[in-house]
Backbone bond lengths (Angstrom), bond angles and torsions (degrees), N, CA, C in turn:
res aa  C-N    CA-C-N  psi(-1)  N-CA   C-N-CA  omega(-1)  CA-C   N-CA-C  phi
1 X - - - 1.445 - - 1.535 109.81 -
2 X 1.321 116.40 132.83 1.458 121.36 179.28 1.521 110.07 -84.90
3 X 1.323 115.18 134.45 1.458 119.58 177.56 1.521 108.28 -138.78
4 X 1.322 115.15 122.49 1.454 121.41 179.20 1.524 108.11 -106.55
5 X 1.322 116.40 104.73 1.457 121.03 -175.72 1.524 112.68 -80.85
6 X 1.340 117.67 -5.25 1.466 120.35 -179.20 1.528 112.30 -86.37
7 X 1.339 116.89 -8.03 1.461 121.30 -177.69 1.520 111.44 -123.45
8 X 1.321 115.48 151.69 1.461 120.05 172.79 1.525 108.47 -81.63
9 X 1.323 116.84 166.65 1.466 120.61 177.76 1.528 110.90 -60.43
10 X 1.337 117.06 -38.17 1.464 120.87 179.19 1.525 111.04 -65.01
11 X 1.322 117.39 -41.28 1.467 120.73 178.22 1.525 111.15 -64.20
12 X 1.324 117.01 -38.96 1.469 120.75 177.29 1.527 109.87 -64.37
13 X 1.332 117.71 -41.80 1.470 121.04 177.84 1.531 110.55 -60.78
14 X 1.328 116.90 -41.18 1.464 120.62 178.99 1.531 111.20 -64.93
15 X 1.321 116.70 -39.70 1.467 120.66 178.32 1.524 109.78 -64.83
16 X 1.319 117.95 -42.52 1.464 121.18 176.70 1.528 110.68 -61.37
17 X 1.336 116.96 -39.28 1.465 121.19 -180.00 1.525 111.51 -64.22
18 X 1.332 117.71 -25.05 1.462 121.72 177.79 1.529 111.81 -83.56
19 X 1.318 116.94 1.34 1.462 120.63 176.11 1.514 115.35 96.50
20 X 1.320 117.32 5.46 1.467 120.46 179.16 1.517 110.31 -81.13
21 X 1.330 115.51 149.52 1.457 122.39 175.31 1.533 107.71 -126.46
22 X 1.327 118.06 140.16 1.465 120.34 -178.00 1.530 112.05 -74.19
23 X 1.328 115.20 142.11 1.460 122.47 178.07 1.529 107.24 -140.60
24 X 1.330 116.91 136.84 1.466 120.73 177.90 1.525 109.03 -90.28
25 X 1.340 114.98 128.22 1.471 121.28 176.70 1.519 108.15 -141.74
26 X 1.310 116.13 123.42 1.464 121.62 176.10 1.531 111.55 52.43
27 X 1.297 116.89 48.04 1.466 122.82 179.03 1.524 113.59 60.51
28 X 1.319 116.97 25.13 1.458 121.89 178.31 1.527 108.61 -134.79
29 X 1.332 116.51 150.46 1.463 120.73 179.55 1.522 108.85 -92.98
30 X 1.317 115.82 126.34 1.455 122.67 173.82 1.524 107.66 -114.77
31 X 1.329 115.53 155.87 1.462 121.00 177.68 1.520 106.94 -117.36
32 X 1.332 115.45 123.52 1.457 121.11 -174.15 1.526 110.91 -119.72
33 X 1.330 115.62 148.12 1.462 121.17 173.48 1.519 108.57 -153.97
34 X 1.322 114.19 158.87 1.463 120.61 176.48 1.516 108.70 -84.23
35 X 1.329 115.86 134.87 1.457 121.11 178.77 1.519 108.22 -131.72
36 X 1.319 115.68 142.61 1.452 121.05 177.72 1.521 108.13 -88.57
37 X 1.312 116.56 128.11 1.455 122.06 177.21 1.517 108.54 -85.52
38 X 1.317 116.89 129.32 1.463 121.07 179.63 1.523 109.35 -57.91
39 X 1.326 115.89 131.58 1.455 121.43 179.21 1.511 113.66 85.49
40 X 1.314 117.57 5.46 1.462 121.05 -179.29 1.520 109.46 -124.89
41 X 1.296 115.23 153.42 1.463 119.88 175.83 1.517 111.71 -91.37
42 X 1.305 116.15 -6.28 1.455 120.38 -172.27 1.524 111.67 -107.31
43 X 1.333 113.99 142.22 1.460 120.38 172.08 1.525 107.93 -79.13
44 X 1.309 115.55 155.37 1.454 118.74 170.66 1.517 107.55 -131.89
45 X 1.311 115.97 147.93 1.453 121.06 -179.92 1.524 107.83 -89.64
46 X 1.325 115.39 125.46 1.457 122.06 178.40 1.515 108.34 -113.17
47 X 1.329 116.26 128.91 1.458 121.27 179.61 1.521 109.23 -120.99
48 X 1.327 115.11 136.65 1.461 121.96 -179.47 1.522 109.10 -140.72
49 X 1.323 115.23 156.95 1.467 119.28 172.92 1.524 107.98 -76.12
50 X 1.305 116.85 165.97 1.459 121.23 177.66 1.520 111.70 -59.21
51 X 1.335 117.04 -40.31 1.462 120.75 179.01 1.531 111.35 -64.65
52 X 1.326 117.33 -38.58 1.467 120.50 178.21 1.529 110.97 -64.69
53 X 1.313 116.85 -42.29 1.470 120.46 178.05 1.524 109.64 -62.57
54 X 1.328 117.32 -44.03 1.462 121.10 178.96 1.527 111.12 -60.83
55 X 1.340 117.37 -44.09 1.469 121.15 -179.77 1.529 111.49 -64.20
56 X 1.333 116.86 -43.77 1.466 120.38 179.22 1.523 111.46 -64.12
57 X 1.316 116.56 -41.46 1.464 121.12 179.22 1.522 110.21 -63.70
58 X 1.330 116.71 -44.16 1.463 120.21 179.60 1.529 111.05 -66.68
59 X 1.322 117.76 -39.39 1.465 121.03 178.53 1.530 110.75 -62.96
60 X 1.327 116.81 -38.29 1.468 120.64 177.72 1.522 110.80 -65.57
61 X 1.324 115.90 -44.07 1.466 119.79 178.85 1.528 110.32 -62.83
62 X 1.335 117.18 -41.89 1.465 121.34 179.51 1.524 111.18 -62.93
63 X 1.339 117.09 -40.10 1.465 120.75 179.48 1.525 110.95 -64.50
64 X 1.317 117.06 -41.84 1.469 120.95 178.46 1.519 110.28 -63.66
65 X 1.322 116.40 -45.36 1.464 120.63 179.16 1.526 110.88 -60.91
66 X 1.326 116.67 -43.17 1.463 120.99 -179.69 1.524 111.09 -63.56
67 X 1.321 116.88 -44.06 1.467 120.90 -179.80 1.528 111.21 -66.40
68 X 1.312 117.09 -40.09 1.461 120.08 179.44 1.523 111.01 -66.53
69 X 1.313 117.06 -33.04 1.449 121.04 -178.78 1.518 114.09 -76.05
70 X 1.343 117.23 -20.34 1.463 120.70 -177.60 1.520 112.32 -103.95
71 X 1.297 117.47 10.73 1.466 119.80 178.76 1.509 114.08 90.26
72 X 1.291 117.88 14.88 1.458 121.30 175.79 1.511 112.47 108.50
73 X 1.309 115.10 163.62 1.461 121.40 177.82 1.520 109.37 -84.85
74 X 1.300 115.98 147.28 1.454 121.03 179.68 1.513 109.37 -100.85
75 X 1.301 117.31 126.79 1.464 121.13 178.39 1.520 111.87 67.39
76 X 1.312 115.08 -151.42 1.464 120.96 -177.26 1.513 112.79 -103.49
77 X 1.327 117.84 -1.02 1.454 121.18 -178.36 1.531 109.36 -82.43
78 X 1.349 118.35 114.00 1.464 120.01 -177.88 1.526 112.72 -67.86
79 X 1.324 117.51 -13.90 1.457 120.63 -178.13 1.527 111.80 -97.18
80 X 1.325 117.83 9.58 1.460 120.72 -174.63 1.517 113.57 -87.90
81 X 1.311 118.86 -1.02 1.461 121.84 -178.67 1.508 112.05 -71.83
């Protein structure tokens, strides 16, 4: 049985809702999902630790908040806010 002690049950539920599935690697739990690479016809499997998923999710939320607070993003560059 896989058990990730670095995450709460709610955080694990949120990760599952994003399409990740738990996988054991080197005595550690990773969360993997298929992602489509822009410009490619092929999916690729991306695996991250629970902490990495949490950091990426928080960084995305922070970017949205920053863009909304400055009147929107300019162009297609997500770092232009």
